[in-house]
N, C-alpha and C positions, 0 to 999 in steps of 0.2 A: 462369581463376581468379577467384574472387570475393573482394573485400575485405571484412573484417569490418565496416568502416564505409564503404559506397560513397560516393565523393566527390561525383559529380555530383548524385545525388538529394538529398543533404543540402544542397548549395549552393542547390538550387531552393527549399528550405524557409526560406532566409534571408529576413528582412523585405524587401519590395520598397522600392526607393528612392522616396520620395514626390515627386510632381511639384510639390507646394507645401509649403514649410517656411519660415515667417517671410516669406512673399511668393513671387512667381513665380520660377521657376528657368529661366534661359535657357541652353540647351546650350552656346552659344558666348559667353555673357557671364559676369559675376562670379557666384560661388557664395556664398549667404548663410551665416553662421556655423552655423546649425542644420543645413543640408544638409551642410556640410563635416564637421561633427562626426559626423553619421550615416554619411557615406561612410568616414570614418576607422575607425569602429567596425566597419563591414561588412568593410572590407579586412582588418582585424585578425582577424576571425572566419574569413575565407576563408584567410588565411595559416596560421592554426592548424589548420584542416581539412586543408589541403594537407600540412602537416608531419605530421599524424596519419596521413593516408593513406600517405605515404611510409614512415612507421615500420611500418605494417601490411604494406606491400609487403616491407620488409626481413625482418620476422618470417616471413611466409609463404614467402619465397624462400630462407630459411636464410642471409641475409646479415646477420651479426651481428658482435659485437666480436671474434670469433675468426677472421674472414675477412680481407679485404684490408688494413684498417688495421693489424692485428696483424702481418702479414707485413712491413709497412714497418718496424715496430719491431724485428722479428727481423733485418732487414737492417742496422740500426744496430749490432746486437751483432756483426756480422761484422768490425767494426773491431778486435775483440779478437784475431782470428786473423791474426797477423803472423809472417813476411812473406807478402804476397799471392802465391798460386800463379800467376804470370804465364803459365807454359807451359800450365797447365791452362785458364786463361782463354782463351788463344788457340786451344786445341784444340777449343773449342765451335763447332760449325758454325751460325753465325747465318744462313746463306743458306737453310737448309732450310725448306720449306713443306710443309704437310700438307693432304690433302683432307677431313679430318674435324675436328670441333670439339674432341674430346678431346685429340688431340695438338697441335693449334694452340694450345689454351689452356695446356697444359703448356709448350710451347715459348715462349710469350709470357712466362709467369712466370719461366722459367729465364733468358730474355734480360735481364729487369729485374735479377735477382740477379747475373748475370754483369756487367752494366753497373755495378752498385753497387760490386762488388769492383774493377772496373777503375778506378773513381775513386780508390779507396784506393791502387791500384798506380800511379795517374797515367799511364794508358795512353790518350793522347788519340785515336790512330787507332782503337783498339778501341771507344772510346765513340762515334765517328762511325759505325762499322759497326753498332753496337748500335742507335743511333737510327734508321738506315735500316731495319733488320730489324724494329724495333718498329712502324714505320709500315706495313710490308707485312703483318705479322700482325694488326695492329689492324684493318685493312680487312677481313680475313677474319672477324674477330670482330664486325663491325658497330660498331666503336668508332673507325673511322678519322678521323672529323671531330675528335673530341676529341684524339686522339693526334697528328694532323698539327700542330696548334697546339703541343702539348707538345714534339714533336720539334724544331721550330724553335728553341724555347728551349734544348733540349739542345745543339744545334749552336752557338748563340751563347755559351752558358756554356763549352762546350769550347774555343772559340776564345779566350776570355778566360782559360782556365786556372782557372776558379772551381770547384774540386773540391767544396767544401762545398755550393755552390749546385747542382751536378750531382747530388749525393746526395739533396738535398731534392727536386729535380725528378723524379728517378727514382722516389722514394717516392710522389710525387704522381701518377705515371702509374698506380700501383695504385689510388689513390683515384678517378681518372678512369674507369678500367675498371669499378670497382664501380658507379659512378653509371650508366655505360652499360648494365651488366647489369641494374641496377635498372629502368631505363627499358624494357629489353627483357623484363622479368619473367623473368630467367634467373639465378637464384641458383646453380644447378648449375655454370654456366660460371665464375662468380666464384670458386667454391670450387676449381675445377680450376686456374685461373690462380694462385691463392694457393698451391696445392699445388706447382705447378711452380717457383714462386719459392722456397718453403721447401726443396724437395728439392735444387735446384741449390745453394742456399746451404749446406745441410747437407753436400753432397758436397765443396764447396770447403773448408769448415771441417774436415771429417775429414782431408782431404789435408794441410792445414797442421798440424793437431794430430799426425798420424802422423809427420810429418817433424821437428816441433819440439814435442815433447810437454811439456806442463805440466799439473798438476792443475787449474789454473784453466781452461785451454782445454777439457780433457776434461769438466769439470763443466758447461761451457756448452753441450755437445752434448746434454745430457739435458733434453728438453722433453716429458715424458709427456702433459701436458694438450693440447698442440698436436697431437701424434701421435694421441692418442685421437680428437680432433676430426676429423682427416683420415680416419682409418680408418672412423669413423662415417659421414662423408659419402660415402666410396666405397661403403659398404654400402647407401646410399640412392639410388645411381644406378639408372636404369631396368634391368630384367632384360636387355634387349638389349645395353645398354652393358656391364653386368657380365659378360656372356658372352664378351666380346672377350679374346683372349689377353693383349694389352697391359694391359688393366685388371686382369685376374687376377694378372698378374705384379707390377704396382705394389702391389696390395692385399696380396699375400703378402710383398713386400719391406717394406712399412710395418709389418706385424705382427711380422716378425722383428726389425726395428730396435727396435720398441717393447718386445719381450720382453727385449732386451739392455740397456734403459735405464730400469730402474725408478726411481721418485722417490727423490731423495736420494743416489744412487750417483755415484761418480766412476769412469768407465771406465778400466781399465788401458791401458797402451800396446798390449798384445795385443788388447784389446777394440776399441780405436780402429782398429787395422789391419783387423779384421773388419768394423767399421762402415763403413770406407772402401770395402771391397769390396762391401758390400751397397748402399751409396749409388750406387756406379758401376753396378752391375747393375740397380738399380731404375730409375734415370734412363734408362739405355740401353734398357731394356725399354719404358719409357713412350714413347720416341721412335723405336721400331723398328716398321716396318710389320707388321701382324698376321701376314702369311704368313711373316715372318722373325723373329717375336717370340722373345726369349730365354726359356728356361724359368723359371718362377716359382721364387723362393727358397722353401725349405721351412722354415716357422717352427720354431725350436727350442722356443719356448714362446710361446703367445699369451695366457697368463694376465696379468692386469693387477693388480699389487699394490695 
């Protein structure tokens, strides 16, 4: 992939540091004011170029304001869905590992969402299991170094019972993974991690709303912009990836959910029950081996109001 503004060639065009400025410059000795000022200006230009290059990476990889950081904010909204579904949290198999990047990314995102809701439920043992599982999956995603440090913090905060700190730390894991994917030039994987986090969070929220219905909770399930984004990103996957049964099932499930949640609507209790079933089926399909993949949901309507 080629950056719109290649970093290294531009750096070579920067003014060379003069060997003489207000007098001789000794590499190991004091630097004159003129040289110091020039170095400061050069360093500032280099920092600006690096920041610009990183932004171009984000744009070309599809890593933008609707990916990882937004999912962190979606996690915060999960505090609305009370009481936390502890039995459903514990039913999630955090020990699963997958041989492919699609399901590993979905699993990783789902683990972060599961851990976030576990902090709301104050389930310390579940948080410890989640931290260990995140480390395992991060290694498979080539983000192990960052997440190993982050998991240590999770364990320490869990020991202290710092639930708010744990929520912030879990959200930060998403940001760390985004940076890792940026370094690996893999925006597709960052999107899949975000999708896994949103889908698991949506599933948990649907279960809570189904059992403890309120218009406020039901309205919070409606996020057409985010759903449209994920549907678009699924359509942008490689042809080989899109041909997989699991990917087809997830795409169909997302489109069906989107068709039931047009902007400005408040789902009825019956709608929420259907959304819960769809969320269960879509996440199960995402994390089922292809040869055992569940059949894709049939969209009732894929029209976008």
